[in-house]
C-alpha positions in Angstrom: 90.8 -32.0 41.9 94.2 -32.6 40.2 94.7 -34.9 37.3 98.0 -36.6 36.3 99.3 -38.6 33.4 102.2 -40.2 35.1 104.2 -37.5 36.7 102.7 -34.8 34.4 100.0 -32.7 36.1 97.3 -31.9 33.5 94.7 -30.3 35.7 95.7 -28.2 38.7 93.3 -27.5 41.6 90.1 -27.4 39.6 86.9 -26.7 41.6 83.7 -26.5 39.5 80.1 -26.9 40.3 77.8 -28.2 37.5 74.1 -27.6 37.9 71.3 -29.8 36.8 69.4 -29.1 33.5 71.9 -26.6 32.2 74.5 -26.7 29.5 78.0 -26.1 30.9 80.6 -25.4 28.2 84.3 -25.9 28.8 86.4 -23.5 26.7 90.1 -22.7 26.3 93.0 -23.2 23.8 94.0 -26.6 22.7 95.8 -28.6 25.3 94.5 -26.7 28.3 92.8 -29.8 29.9 89.2 -29.4 28.8 88.7 -32.9 27.3 90.7 -34.5 30.2 88.3 -32.9 32.6 85.3 -33.9 30.6 86.5 -37.6 30.5 87.2 -37.6 34.2 83.4 -37.1 34.8 82.7 -40.7 33.8 86.2 -42.1 34.4 86.9 -42.6 30.7 90.5 -41.7 31.6 90.8 -44.9 33.7 91.8 -46.9 30.6 95.0 -44.7 30.1 98.1 -46.1 31.8 99.4 -43.8 34.5 96.3 -41.7 34.7 95.3 -40.7 38.3 93.1 -38.3 40.1 93.8 -36.4 43.3 90.8 -34.9 45.2 87.2 -35.9 44.4 84.4 -35.6 41.9 80.9 -35.8 43.4 77.7 -36.6 41.6 74.7 -36.4 44.0 77.1 -36.2 47.0 78.9 -39.5 46.0 82.5 -39.5 45.1 82.7 -41.3 41.7 86.3 -42.3 42.3 85.5 -44.2 45.5 86.5 -47.9 45.4 82.9 -48.9 45.9 81.7 -47.3 42.7 80.5 -49.6 39.8 82.2 -47.9 36.8 79.9 -49.7 34.3 76.9 -48.2 36.1 78.6 -44.8 36.4 79.0 -44.7 32.6 75.4 -45.6 32.1 74.4 -42.7 34.3 76.9 -40.4 32.7 76.7 -40.9 28.9 79.3 -39.6 26.4 79.1 -38.5 22.8 82.5 -38.2 21.1 84.0 -35.8 18.6 83.8 -38.4 15.8 80.6 -40.3 15.4 81.2 -44.0 16.1 78.1 -46.0 15.2 78.5 -49.8 15.5 78.5 -51.7 12.1 75.0 -52.8 12.9 71.5 -51.7 11.9 70.1 -48.3 13.1 67.7 -50.2 15.4 70.5 -52.4 16.9 72.7 -49.4 17.6 70.1 -47.8 19.8 69.1 -51.2 21.3 72.6 -52.2 22.2 72.9 -50.7 25.6 69.3 -51.7 26.5 70.1 -55.3 25.7 73.5 -55.7 27.4 72.1 -54.0 30.5 68.9 -56.0 30.3 66.8 -52.9 30.7 63.7 -54.2 28.8 61.4 -57.1 29.5 59.9 -57.6 26.1 60.5 -57.0 22.4 57.6 -54.5 22.5 59.2 -52.5 25.3 62.5 -52.6 23.5 61.0 -51.2 20.3 59.2 -48.5 22.3 62.5 -47.5 24.0 64.4 -47.4 20.7 61.7 -45.2 19.1 61.6 -42.9 22.1 65.4 -42.5 22.0 65.4 -41.7 18.3 62.6 -39.2 18.8 64.6 -37.5 21.6 67.6 -37.3 19.3 65.4 -35.7 16.6 66.1 -38.6 14.2 63.0 -40.8 14.2 61.2 -39.1 11.3 64.3 -39.6 9.1 64.9 -43.3 9.8 61.5 -44.7 10.9 61.1 -46.5 7.6 64.6 -48.0 7.5 65.4 -49.1 11.0 67.1 -52.2 9.8 69.4 -50.5 7.4 73.0 -50.2 8.3 73.9 -47.3 10.6 76.9 -46.6 8.3 74.5 -45.6 5.5 73.5 -42.5 7.4 75.0 -39.1 6.8 77.6 -37.7 9.2 75.1 -35.5 11.0 72.6 -38.4 11.2 75.3 -40.7 12.6 76.1 -38.3 15.3 72.4 -38.0 16.3 72.2 -41.8 16.3 75.1 -41.9 18.7 73.2 -39.4 20.9 70.1 -41.6 20.7 72.3 -44.6 21.7 73.5 -42.7 24.7 70.0 -41.6 25.7 68.5 -45.0 25.4 70.0 -46.2 28.7 68.5 -43.2 30.5 71.6 -41.3 31.7 71.3 -38.4 34.1 74.2 -36.5 32.6 75.4 -36.2 29.0 79.0 -35.4 28.1 79.8 -34.1 24.6 83.3 -33.7 23.3 83.2 -31.4 20.2 80.1 -33.3 18.9 79.8 -31.1 15.8 83.4 -30.5 14.8 83.3 -32.9 11.9 79.9 -31.7 10.6 78.8 -29.2 7.9 77.0 -26.0 9.1 73.5 -27.4 8.6 74.2 -30.6 10.6 75.9 -28.5 13.2 72.8 -26.4 13.6 70.7 -29.5 14.1 73.0 -30.7 16.8 72.9 -27.3 18.6 69.1 -27.2 18.4 69.0 -30.7 19.9 71.3 -29.7 22.7 69.0 -26.9 23.6 66.0 -29.3 23.7 67.8 -32.0 25.7 68.8 -29.8 28.6 65.1 -29.9 29.8 65.7 -33.5 30.7 69.5 -33.9 31.1 72.5 -32.1 32.6 74.9 -31.5 29.7 78.7 -30.7 29.8 80.2 -29.9 26.5 83.5 -29.1 25.0 82.3 -27.0 22.1 83.8 -26.8 18.6 84.7 -23.1 19.1 83.9 -20.0 21.2 80.9 -19.1 19.1 79.3 -22.4 19.7 79.8 -22.1 23.4 78.1 -18.7 23.3 75.1 -20.2 21.3 74.4 -23.4 23.2 75.5 -23.0 26.9 74.0 -21.5 30.0 77.4 -21.5 31.9 80.9 -21.3 30.5 84.1 -22.4 32.3 87.4 -21.1 30.9 90.5 -23.3 31.2 94.1 -22.2 30.7 97.1 -24.4 31.2 95.3 -26.9 33.3 93.7 -24.4 35.6 90.1 -23.1 35.8 90.5 -19.4 35.3 86.8 -18.4 35.5 83.3 -19.8 35.5 80.1 -17.8 35.2 76.9 -17.4 33.2 77.8 -17.5 29.5 76.5 -14.0 28.7 78.7 -12.6 31.4 81.8 -14.5 30.3 81.4 -13.2 26.8 80.4 -9.6 27.6 81.9 -8.7 31.0 84.4 -11.4 32.2 86.0 -10.9 35.6 89.5 -11.9 34.5 91.6 -10.1 31.9 92.9 -13.5 30.6 89.3 -14.6 29.9 88.6 -11.3 28.1 91.6 -11.8 25.9 90.6 -15.3 25.0 86.9 -14.7 24.2 87.7 -11.6 22.1 90.2 -13.6 20.0 93.4 -12.0 21.1 94.9 -15.5 21.5 93.8 -19.2 21.2 
């Protein structure tokens, strides 16, 4: 696929296969197209004037840019966690319940409560908030807010989870909690992440794709990318010679 902002081509001939129940990390220097590629996977770029895709992106053999695709349903199937945590100015409970309510995914209050609890448990947050579910989400720490946003994304039962530098604004302890959570979540979800830095990619991912000036230079198992890459440009990047 190619991706354009107006006449400017941001992604050039990218072909990448993402496998289920693995963490795929997208690495490369700032401005190389990683986040644009990530956002193209659930059509978040559609809201940007002049943005357009050439080629195709398939999920389960269906082109997500086909005219017949329901974009709202696509974004439920392909959830996203952003760089900066963005809880709604509502209670902890209402943040997680939001997607369930607007999509009418539960039939009773009891089912809603069960789904909220299960999502908070999946995001490793339940034990910390179970006694204050009706407190403001804005009262949580930065790391807790990010895990709340993960719980909110998980509540609507996505198949794929996109993460754009989810720990870049967090302290080392909160970052470790997020990384441990990513490792646990891949048992149930397919995860594509733009990591905070190269070391995070090495720690959390199974597969690493290296982007450079809008092109995919190399994609392989993470241990190979970081120890024996096939391309000299990849070696120079992962060893810190540039970027």
